[in-house]
C-alpha positions as CSV (number, residue, x, y, z in Angstrom):
1,X,50.5,-52.1,16.4
2,X,52.8,-50.1,19.0
3,X,56.4,-49.4,18.5
4,X,57.3,-51.6,21.4
5,X,55.6,-54.6,19.9
6,X,57.2,-53.8,16.4
7,X,60.6,-53.8,18.0
8,X,59.8,-57.1,19.8
9,X,58.7,-58.6,16.5
10,X,61.8,-57.6,14.6
11,X,64.0,-59.2,17.4
12,X,61.9,-62.3,17.1
13,X,62.5,-62.4,13.2
14,X,66.2,-61.7,13.8
15,X,66.3,-64.6,16.3
16,X,64.6,-66.9,14.0
17,X,67.2,-66.1,11.4
18,X,70.1,-66.8,13.6
19,X,68.5,-70.0,15.1
20,X,66.9,-71.6,12.2
21,X,68.6,-70.4,8.9
22,X,70.3,-73.3,7.2
23,X,73.5,-72.7,5.3
24,X,71.6,-72.4,2.1
25,X,69.4,-69.6,3.3
26,X,71.7,-66.9,1.9
27,X,69.1,-65.5,-0.6
28,X,68.5,-61.9,0.4
29,X,66.3,-59.8,-1.7
30,X,64.1,-56.7,-1.4
31,X,60.3,-57.5,-1.0
32,X,57.8,-55.4,-2.9
33,X,54.6,-54.3,-1.0
34,X,51.7,-54.4,-3.2
35,X,47.9,-55.0,-2.9
36,X,44.7,-54.6,-4.5
37,X,41.4,-53.3,-2.9
38,X,37.9,-54.4,-4.0
39,X,35.7,-52.5,-4.3
40,X,37.9,-49.4,-4.5
41,X,35.0,-47.2,-3.2
42,X,32.3,-47.7,-0.7
43,X,30.8,-46.5,2.6
44,X,30.7,-47.4,6.3
45,X,28.5,-50.4,5.4
46,X,31.0,-51.7,2.8
47,X,33.3,-54.8,3.6
48,X,36.4,-54.2,1.6
49,X,38.5,-57.0,0.4
50,X,42.3,-56.6,0.5
51,X,44.4,-58.9,-1.7
52,X,48.2,-58.8,-1.0
53,X,49.0,-61.8,-3.1
54,X,51.3,-59.7,-5.4
55,X,53.6,-59.1,-2.3
56,X,54.2,-62.8,-2.0
57,X,55.2,-63.5,-5.5
58,X,58.9,-63.2,-4.8
59,X,58.7,-65.0,-1.4
60,X,61.3,-67.8,-0.8
61,X,61.0,-71.0,1.1
62,X,64.0,-70.2,3.2
63,X,63.4,-66.5,3.3
64,X,59.6,-65.9,3.2
65,X,57.7,-62.6,3.1
66,X,55.5,-61.8,6.1
67,X,52.7,-59.0,6.0
68,X,51.2,-56.6,8.5
69,X,48.4,-54.0,8.1
70,X,47.6,-50.5,9.4
71,X,44.0,-49.8,8.4
72,X,44.0,-46.2,9.4
73,X,47.3,-45.0,8.8
74,X,47.9,-44.0,12.5
75,X,51.3,-45.7,12.8
76,X,50.0,-48.5,14.9
77,X,49.8,-51.9,13.2
78,X,46.4,-53.4,13.4
79,X,47.3,-56.9,12.2
80,X,50.4,-58.9,13.4
81,X,52.8,-60.2,10.8
82,X,51.2,-63.1,8.9
83,X,51.9,-65.1,5.7
84,X,48.2,-64.8,4.7
85,X,47.5,-62.7,1.7
86,X,43.7,-61.9,2.0
87,X,42.0,-59.8,4.6
88,X,38.7,-58.1,4.9
89,X,37.8,-54.8,6.8
90,X,35.0,-52.5,7.3
91,X,35.3,-48.9,8.3
92,X,32.6,-48.1,10.7
93,X,33.1,-44.4,10.9
94,X,33.1,-42.0,7.8
95,X,36.4,-40.4,6.9
96,X,39.5,-40.7,4.8
97,X,41.6,-43.7,5.6
98,X,45.2,-44.4,4.6
99,X,45.8,-48.2,4.5
100,X,49.3,-49.3,4.8
101,X,50.8,-52.7,4.0
102,X,54.3,-53.6,5.1
103,X,56.0,-56.6,3.5
104,X,59.1,-58.0,5.4
105,X,61.4,-60.8,4.7
106,X,62.8,-63.2,7.3
107,X,66.2,-61.6,6.9
108,X,64.8,-58.2,7.7
109,X,64.3,-56.3,4.4
110,X,61.1,-54.3,4.3
111,X,58.9,-52.4,1.9
112,X,55.6,-50.5,2.4
113,X,52.7,-49.5,0.2
114,X,49.5,-47.6,1.0
115,X,46.0,-46.8,-0.5
116,X,43.8,-44.0,0.4
117,X,40.0,-44.7,0.8
118,X,37.5,-42.0,1.3
119,X,34.6,-43.7,3.2
120,X,31.4,-41.6,3.3
121,X,28.6,-42.3,5.8
122,X,26.4,-45.3,5.0
123,X,23.4,-46.6,6.7
124,X,22.4,-50.2,7.4
125,X,19.2,-51.6,8.6
126,X,19.0,-52.6,12.4
127,X,19.7,-56.2,13.2
128,X,16.4,-57.1,15.2
129,X,16.9,-59.8,18.0
130,X,14.8,-60.7,21.1
131,X,14.0,-63.5,23.5
132,X,10.9,-64.4,25.4
133,X,10.9,-65.5,29.0
134,X,9.6,-68.1,29.7
135,X,9.5,-69.7,26.3
136,X,6.8,-71.9,27.4
137,X,4.1,-71.5,30.0
138,X,0.4,-71.4,30.3
139,X,-2.3,-68.9,29.5
140,X,-2.1,-67.0,32.8
141,X,1.6,-66.4,32.3
142,X,2.8,-62.8,31.6
143,X,5.5,-63.3,29.1
144,X,8.4,-60.8,28.8
145,X,9.6,-59.9,25.4
146,X,13.1,-58.3,25.5
147,X,14.6,-56.8,22.3
148,X,17.5,-55.0,24.0
149,X,19.8,-57.3,22.2
150,X,19.0,-55.6,18.9
151,X,21.8,-53.8,17.2
152,X,22.4,-51.0,14.7
153,X,25.8,-50.0,13.3
154,X,25.1,-46.4,13.1
155,X,22.6,-45.8,15.9
156,X,22.4,-46.7,19.7
157,X,19.6,-48.7,21.1
158,X,18.2,-45.5,22.5
159,X,17.6,-44.2,19.0
160,X,15.8,-47.3,17.8
161,X,12.0,-48.0,17.8
162,X,10.2,-51.3,18.4
163,X,6.9,-52.8,17.7
164,X,5.4,-56.3,18.2
165,X,3.2,-58.9,16.6
166,X,2.8,-61.2,19.6
167,X,0.5,-63.9,17.9
168,X,2.2,-64.0,14.6
169,X,-1.0,-63.2,12.6
170,X,1.0,-60.5,10.5
171,X,-0.8,-57.7,12.2
172,X,1.2,-55.5,14.5
173,X,-0.4,-55.5,18.1
174,X,1.7,-52.4,19.2
175,X,2.7,-49.0,17.8
176,X,6.5,-48.3,17.6
177,X,8.0,-47.5,21.0
178,X,11.4,-46.7,22.2
179,X,11.2,-49.2,25.1
180,X,12.6,-52.6,24.0
181,X,10.9,-54.5,26.7
182,X,7.2,-55.4,26.9
183,X,4.9,-58.0,28.4
184,X,1.9,-59.9,27.1
185,X,-0.6,-62.5,28.1
186,X,-2.0,-64.9,25.7
187,X,-5.7,-65.9,25.6
188,X,-5.4,-69.3,23.9
189,X,-3.1,-72.2,24.3
190,X,-1.2,-73.0,21.1
191,X,2.2,-72.5,19.4
192,X,2.9,-68.9,18.5
193,X,5.5,-67.3,16.1
194,X,5.9,-63.9,17.6
195,X,7.5,-61.1,15.5
196,X,9.6,-58.0,16.3
197,X,10.2,-55.0,14.0
198,X,12.9,-52.5,14.8
199,X,13.1,-49.1,13.0
200,X,16.2,-46.7,13.0
201,X,16.2,-42.9,12.5
202,X,16.7,-43.5,8.8
203,X,13.4,-45.5,8.7
204,X,15.4,-48.6,7.9
205,X,14.0,-51.7,9.5
206,X,14.8,-55.2,10.6
207,X,12.5,-58.0,11.6
208,X,13.0,-61.2,13.8
209,X,10.7,-63.9,15.0
210,X,10.7,-66.4,17.9
211,X,8.6,-69.6,18.5
212,X,7.0,-70.1,21.9
213,X,4.5,-72.4,23.3
214,X,1.5,-71.4,25.3
215,X,-0.3,-74.3,27.1
216,X,-2.9,-75.0,29.8
217,X,-0.3,-76.9,31.9
218,X,0.2,-76.1,35.6
219,X,3.5,-77.5,36.9
220,X,2.0,-77.1,40.5
221,X,-0.4,-79.9,39.8
222,X,1.0,-83.3,40.6
223,X,-0.9,-86.2,39.0
224,X,-0.5,-89.6,40.8
225,X,-2.2,-92.8,39.4
226,X,-2.4,-96.2,41.1
227,X,-4.3,-99.4,40.4
228,X,-5.0,-102.4,42.4
229,X,-4.6,-105.6,40.4
230,X,-1.4,-107.4,39.6
231,X,-1.3,-109.1,37.4
232,X,-4.3,-107.7,35.5
233,X,-6.1,-110.1,33.1
234,X,-8.7,-109.6,30.5
235,X,-11.2,-110.9,33.2
236,X,-10.5,-108.1,35.7
237,X,-12.2,-104.7,36.1
238,X,-9.4,-102.4,37.1
239,X,-9.9,-99.8,39.7
240,X,-7.8,-96.8,38.9
241,X,-7.0,-94.3,41.8
242,X,-5.9,-90.8,41.5
243,X,-6.8,-89.7,45.0
244,X,-3.1,-88.9,45.9
245,X,-2.9,-86.2,43.3
246,X,-2.6,-82.6,44.6
247,X,-1.4,-79.0,44.0
248,X,1.9,-78.3,45.6
249,X,1.0,-74.9,47.1
250,X,-2.5,-75.9,47.7
251,X,-2.7,-79.5,48.7
252,X,-6.4,-79.3,49.6
253,X,-7.6,-77.5,46.3
254,X,-10.5,-79.1,44.4
255,X,-9.4,-81.0,41.4
256,X,-11.1,-82.9,38.5
257,X,-10.0,-86.0,36.9
258,X,-10.0,-87.3,33.2
259,X,-9.1,-90.8,32.0
260,X,-7.9,-91.9,28.6
261,X,-7.5,-95.7,28.7
262,X,-5.3,-96.2,25.7
263,X,-3.7,-92.8,25.7
264,X,-5.2,-92.2,22.3
265,X,-6.7,-88.8,23.2
266,X,-10.1,-90.4,23.2
267,X,-11.1,-89.7,26.8
268,X,-13.4,-92.5,28.4
269,X,-14.2,-90.2,31.3
270,X,-13.6,-86.4,31.4
271,X,-13.6,-83.9,34.3
272,X,-15.0,-86.2,36.9
273,X,-15.1,-84.8,40.5
274,X,-14.2,-88.3,41.9
275,X,-10.6,-89.6,41.6
276,X,-11.7,-93.2,41.1
277,X,-12.4,-94.9,37.8
278,X,-13.1,-98.6,37.0
279,X,-12.6,-100.1,33.6
280,X,-12.2,-103.6,32.0
281,X,-9.6,-103.8,29.4
282,X,-10.6,-106.8,27.3
283,X,-7.4,-106.8,25.0
284,X,-4.2,-108.6,26.1
285,X,-0.8,-106.6,26.0
286,X,0.8,-103.6,27.4
287,X,-1.5,-100.5,27.3
288,X,-0.7,-96.9,28.2
289,X,-3.3,-95.2,30.6
290,X,-3.3,-91.4,30.6
291,X,-4.7,-89.4,33.7
292,X,-5.2,-85.7,33.4
293,X,-5.6,-83.8,36.7
294,X,-7.3,-80.3,36.3
295,X,-7.4,-77.2,38.7
296,X,-10.2,-74.8,39.1
297,X,-8.7,-72.5,36.4
298,X,-8.8,-75.4,33.9
299,X,-5.1,-75.7,34.1
300,X,-3.8,-79.4,34.2
301,X,-1.0,-81.8,34.3
302,X,-1.0,-85.3,32.8
303,X,0.8,-88.7,33.7
304,X,0.9,-91.9,31.8
305,X,1.3,-95.4,33.3
306,X,1.6,-98.7,31.5
307,X,-0.6,-101.6,32.5
308,X,0.1,-105.1,31.3
309,X,-3.0,-107.1,30.5
310,X,-2.7,-110.8,30.5
311,X,-4.9,-113.6,29.2
312,X,-6.9,-115.6,31.6
313,X,-5.2,-117.3,34.5
314,X,-2.1,-119.4,33.6
315,X,-0.5,-122.2,35.7
316,X,2.6,-121.6,37.8
317,X,6.2,-122.3,36.6
318,X,7.6,-125.1,38.8
319,X,11.4,-124.8,39.1
320,X,13.0,-127.7,41.0
321,X,16.7,-127.5,42.0
322,X,18.6,-130.5,43.4
323,X,21.5,-129.1,45.6
324,X,23.4,-132.4,45.4
325,X,22.0,-134.9,42.9
326,X,24.6,-137.7,43.7
327,X,25.6,-139.2,47.1
328,X,25.5,-142.2,49.2
329,X,23.2,-143.6,52.0
330,X,24.8,-141.0,54.5
331,X,24.5,-137.9,52.3
332,X,22.0,-135.3,53.4
333,X,20.3,-134.2,50.2
334,X,19.1,-130.6,49.7
335,X,16.2,-129.8,47.3
336,X,14.3,-126.5,46.8
337,X,11.7,-124.9,44.4
338,X,12.6,-121.3,45.3
339,X,12.9,-120.2,41.7
340,X,9.3,-121.1,40.9
341,X,6.7,-118.4,40.2
342,X,3.2,-117.7,39.1
343,X,2.1,-114.8,37.0
344,X,-1.2,-114.3,38.9
345,X,-0.6,-115.6,42.5
346,X,2.0,-114.5,45.0
347,X,4.7,-117.0,45.6
348,X,3.9,-117.6,49.3
349,X,0.1,-117.9,48.5
350,X,0.8,-121.0,46.2
351,X,0.6,-124.6,47.4
352,X,3.7,-126.8,47.4
353,X,3.8,-130.6,47.4
354,X,6.6,-133.2,47.2
355,X,6.8,-136.8,46.3
356,X,10.4,-137.9,46.9
357,X,10.2,-141.4,45.5
358,X,7.5,-140.9,42.8
359,X,5.2,-143.5,44.4
360,X,2.1,-141.4,43.5
361,X,1.7,-140.4,47.2
362,X,2.4,-136.9,48.2
363,X,4.7,-136.7,51.3
364,X,2.5,-134.6,53.6
365,X,5.3,-133.9,56.0
366,X,6.8,-131.6,53.4
367,X,3.6,-129.8,52.4
368,X,4.2,-126.1,51.6
369,X,7.9,-126.4,52.2
370,X,9.8,-124.5,49.5
371,X,13.1,-126.3,50.5
372,X,13.6,-129.9,51.8
373,X,16.5,-131.8,53.5
374,X,16.3,-135.6,53.4
375,X,18.2,-138.8,53.3
376,X,17.8,-142.0,51.2
377,X,19.0,-145.1,53.0
378,X,19.5,-147.4,50.0
379,X,21.4,-147.1,46.8
380,X,19.1,-146.5,43.8
381,X,17.5,-143.8,41.6
382,X,15.0,-141.7,43.4
383,X,12.6,-139.7,41.1
384,X,11.7,-136.4,42.7
385,X,8.3,-134.8,41.9
386,X,7.7,-131.1,42.9
387,X,4.3,-129.6,42.2
388,X,3.1,-126.0,42.6
389,X,-0.6,-125.0,42.6
390,X,-1.9,-121.5,42.4
391,X,-5.0,-120.0,44.0
392,X,-7.1,-120.7,41.0
393,X,-6.3,-124.4,41.2
394,X,-4.0,-124.6,38.3
395,X,-0.8,-126.6,38.9
396,X,2.5,-127.5,37.3
397,X,5.0,-130.2,38.0
398,X,8.9,-130.4,37.9
399,X,10.8,-133.7,37.8
400,X,14.4,-134.7,38.6
401,X,16.2,-137.6,39.9
402,X,18.6,-138.1,42.8
403,X,21.1,-141.0,42.4
404,X,22.3,-142.8,45.5
405,X,25.5,-144.9,45.0
406,X,27.3,-147.4,47.2
407,X,30.0,-145.5,49.1
408,X,31.3,-144.5,52.5
409,X,33.0,-141.2,51.8
410,X,32.0,-138.2,53.9
411,X,29.9,-135.8,51.6
412,X,28.5,-132.4,52.1
413,X,26.9,-129.6,50.0
414,X,28.6,-126.3,48.9
415,X,26.5,-123.1,48.5
416,X,28.0,-120.5,46.2
417,X,26.1,-117.3,46.4
418,X,28.1,-115.2,44.0
419,X,26.1,-115.7,40.7
420,X,22.6,-114.4,41.5
421,X,19.9,-114.2,44.1
422,X,19.6,-118.0,43.9
423,X,22.9,-119.7,44.8
424,X,24.5,-122.4,42.9
425,X,24.8,-125.8,44.8
426,X,27.5,-128.4,44.5
427,X,27.9,-131.8,46.1
428,X,31.3,-132.3,47.8
429,X,33.2,-135.4,48.9
430,X,36.1,-135.8,51.2
431,X,38.9,-137.9,50.0
432,X,42.1,-138.2,52.2
433,X,42.3,-134.8,53.9
434,X,41.0,-132.9,50.9
435,X,37.4,-131.9,49.9
436,X,36.5,-132.0,46.2
437,X,33.4,-130.8,44.5
438,X,31.3,-133.5,42.8
439,X,30.2,-131.2,39.9
440,X,32.1,-128.9,37.4
441,X,32.0,-125.1,38.1
442,X,28.9,-123.3,36.9
443,X,30.0,-119.8,38.1
444,X,28.8,-117.0,35.8
445,X,30.7,-113.7,36.4
446,X,28.3,-110.8,36.7
447,X,30.3,-108.3,34.5
448,X,33.7,-107.4,33.1
449,X,36.5,-108.0,33.1
450,X,35.8,-111.8,33.4
451,X,32.2,-112.1,32.1
452,X,33.4,-113.8,28.9
453,X,35.1,-116.5,30.9
454,X,31.9,-118.1,31.8
455,X,29.8,-118.4,28.8
456,X,31.4,-121.2,26.9
457,X,29.2,-124.2,26.7
458,X,29.9,-127.3,24.9
459,X,28.5,-126.7,21.4
460,X,26.2,-124.1,22.8
461,X,24.0,-126.7,24.5
462,X,22.6,-124.7,27.4
463,X,20.7,-127.4,28.9
464,X,23.9,-129.3,29.6
465,X,25.4,-126.6,32.0
466,X,23.7,-128.1,35.1
467,X,25.4,-131.5,34.3
468,X,28.7,-130.4,32.8
469,X,29.3,-126.9,33.8
470,X,31.2,-124.3,31.8
471,X,34.3,-124.7,29.7
472,X,36.8,-122.0,30.9
473,X,39.8,-120.6,29.0
474,X,43.3,-120.8,30.8
475,X,43.0,-117.0,31.3
476,X,40.1,-117.4,33.7
477,X,42.4,-119.5,35.9
478,X,45.2,-116.9,36.0
479,X,43.2,-113.6,36.2
480,X,43.1,-112.5,39.8
481,X,39.9,-110.6,39.1
482,X,38.0,-113.8,38.3
483,X,37.7,-116.8,40.7
484,X,35.9,-119.8,39.2
485,X,35.9,-121.4,42.8
486,X,34.1,-119.7,45.6
487,X,35.8,-118.2,48.6
488,X,37.7,-120.9,50.6
489,X,38.0,-123.1,47.6
490,X,40.7,-123.3,44.8
491,X,41.7,-124.8,41.6
492,X,43.4,-128.1,42.3
493,X,47.2,-128.1,41.8
494,X,49.1,-131.0,40.2
495,X,50.0,-132.0,43.7
496,X,46.3,-132.2,44.7
497,X,45.7,-134.5,41.7
498,X,48.6,-136.8,42.5
499,X,47.6,-136.9,46.2
500,X,44.1,-137.8,45.1
501,X,45.3,-140.8,43.1
502,X,47.5,-141.8,46.0
503,X,44.5,-141.6,48.5
504,X,42.3,-143.7,46.0
505,X,45.0,-146.4,45.9
506,X,47.2,-148.0,43.3
507,X,44.5,-149.9,41.7
508,X,42.2,-147.0,40.9
509,X,40.5,-147.3,37.5
510,X,39.0,-144.7,35.2
511,X,35.6,-146.0,35.9
512,X,36.1,-145.4,39.7
513,X,36.5,-141.8,38.9
514,X,33.4,-141.4,36.7
515,X,29.8,-141.1,37.5
516,X,28.8,-143.9,40.1
517,X,32.5,-144.9,40.6
518,X,33.9,-145.8,44.1
519,X,35.7,-142.4,44.4
520,X,32.4,-140.6,44.6
521,X,34.0,-137.8,42.4
522,X,31.4,-138.4,39.7
523,X,33.6,-137.0,36.9
524,X,31.9,-136.4,33.5
525,X,33.6,-136.9,30.2
526,X,32.9,-133.4,29.1
527,X,35.3,-133.1,26.2
528,X,36.8,-129.8,25.4
529,X,37.0,-126.8,23.1
530,X,40.2,-126.0,21.0
531,X,39.9,-122.7,19.1
532,X,36.3,-122.9,17.7
533,X,36.1,-126.7,17.7
534,X,34.3,-128.8,20.4
535,X,35.3,-132.4,20.5
536,X,35.8,-135.7,22.4
537,X,32.6,-135.4,24.7
538,X,31.9,-138.9,26.2
539,X,35.5,-140.0,25.8
540,X,37.9,-137.4,27.5
541,X,37.9,-134.9,30.3
542,X,40.9,-132.6,30.9
543,X,41.3,-130.2,33.8
544,X,43.7,-127.3,34.1
545,X,45.7,-127.5,37.3
546,X,47.0,-124.4,39.1
547,X,50.5,-125.6,38.4
548,X,52.6,-124.7,35.3
549,X,56.0,-125.5,34.0
550,X,59.1,-123.3,34.4
551,X,58.4,-122.1,30.9
552,X,54.8,-121.1,31.7
553,X,53.0,-123.9,30.0
554,X,50.0,-125.1,31.9
555,X,49.8,-128.7,33.3
556,X,46.6,-130.6,32.8
557,X,45.1,-133.6,34.4
558,X,44.2,-135.9,31.5
559,X,41.7,-138.6,31.6
560,X,40.9,-140.7,28.3
561,X,38.4,-143.5,28.7
562,X,39.1,-145.1,25.3
563,X,42.9,-145.1,25.7
564,X,42.7,-145.8,29.5
565,X,44.9,-142.7,30.2
566,X,44.8,-141.0,33.7
567,X,47.8,-138.8,34.1
568,X,49.2,-135.2,34.0
569,X,50.3,-133.7,30.7
570,X,51.9,-130.5,29.6
571,X,49.6,-128.6,27.1
572,X,49.1,-125.2,25.4
573,X,46.9,-122.4,26.6
574,X,44.4,-122.8,23.8
575,X,41.8,-125.1,25.4
576,X,38.6,-124.4,27.1
577,X,38.1,-126.8,29.9
578,X,35.8,-127.6,32.9
579,X,36.9,-126.7,36.6
580,X,36.6,-128.7,39.7
581,X,37.4,-127.0,43.2
582,X,39.1,-128.3,46.2
583,X,39.8,-127.2,49.8
584,X,41.8,-128.5,52.7
585,X,40.1,-130.0,55.6
């Protein structure tokens, strides 16, 4: 350590004494510098252990002892002040060394001690090290072996000698050479453990090894596999096509093709000059198909593709959606089967038929129409039959019922495209100057933060969502990032509910509000969830309004069929309730 730094450190110690010493830190004493060296003799390869713990025996908590070291006695401190007692040091050059230890208290008292060590020349074996570039390549690659990272404590790299066992067979492939870099080409593709031996002028030696992989792969070869059937069944003979495969730097090069149908290294066809291969896979399930494309030097690349094999042809899956299932004789009803699908037949190639009153006669005017708009001029229940037939003649049927009630309110249909590629549909009815949805909200948020707002179903009965919607927590109504109602629509306020009852007249009954009632709202008694308990389905329905009290408590619209209650109430935020939506005319 130079004198300037020593002076600076003394200033720091003095500053700490002035700034930090409590009134009780008056215990001044003379430290004693003392240390033990182990071993007490050695050479330039020895790592000496220095134990200064005896110097710290008298150290006090409010006036501790700090230590610093000068390994060669040249007056420059090699280690800063520290409270650590143990150090190791190696003397790389032969000579006589005077090791000095200074012990200093926080209040500035010091003591030094020293130990003289005679260090003769010692000799250590070289530390062999090398890398291979690249570490993985094919049999035509010239690998570079570089041992220039090898070290010797006594000798420079120019004094070292190197020899190599490239293939790891324990026989040296080269004689000793002063050049640390060499090159080698392997004849076989396999995993090799190459070895290096380094020798110094004292004939001391070090050995290192390195694993490298030699392959027959050529990353210029681009294998491309295609096949023509989808879906593929156990009845199909699949035609595999590798004709788009090529070599990057030579696109017109001649290639050969090998096929392993189950990727089990049992090749059904090897080294074919044609890129086409036909095969029948008689086992259902997902199978891996491996293609190997080989160049003129027998180097190759492989690709694996999964093929799903299905059993024999299956019937379609018919999915019937009623956009608005309730209405009156002036309602325009919307029906579609756009969610239907067939495993073996493209959707547009299937045949569609409708029977809109289940009279056993297909309505030919709607043939092959995926969606239908229609009217029913009389009240009643109208069973809807939707049938899809695939190109193999197999069919499936979906059934549902449209209910037409007496009424003269204006009705319409709301399309909510937010949820998925198939929109949700809601019937709507105009009462007074306000439009109301005729179904509870079925909106499912696509992701956080509100995805948990839309997954609460009464007692987990997933098949009831279409009729009863979801039960939403109060947080779903107050979180600006989540909107149960689509754009242009909103949660009804307390004023909306009061105006609704005014528009329906003073004699409105609960039965008028429920399914089939004269209001044409078609409310359902969905019950509710409180904490983890679901209750009162078939008796009660409550709706959160967008209105709250001055104390922040939500106001509900409460309908209880048993107690004949139809009014607003103040409630807690602990309920999960359905949602209706409104918009102004």
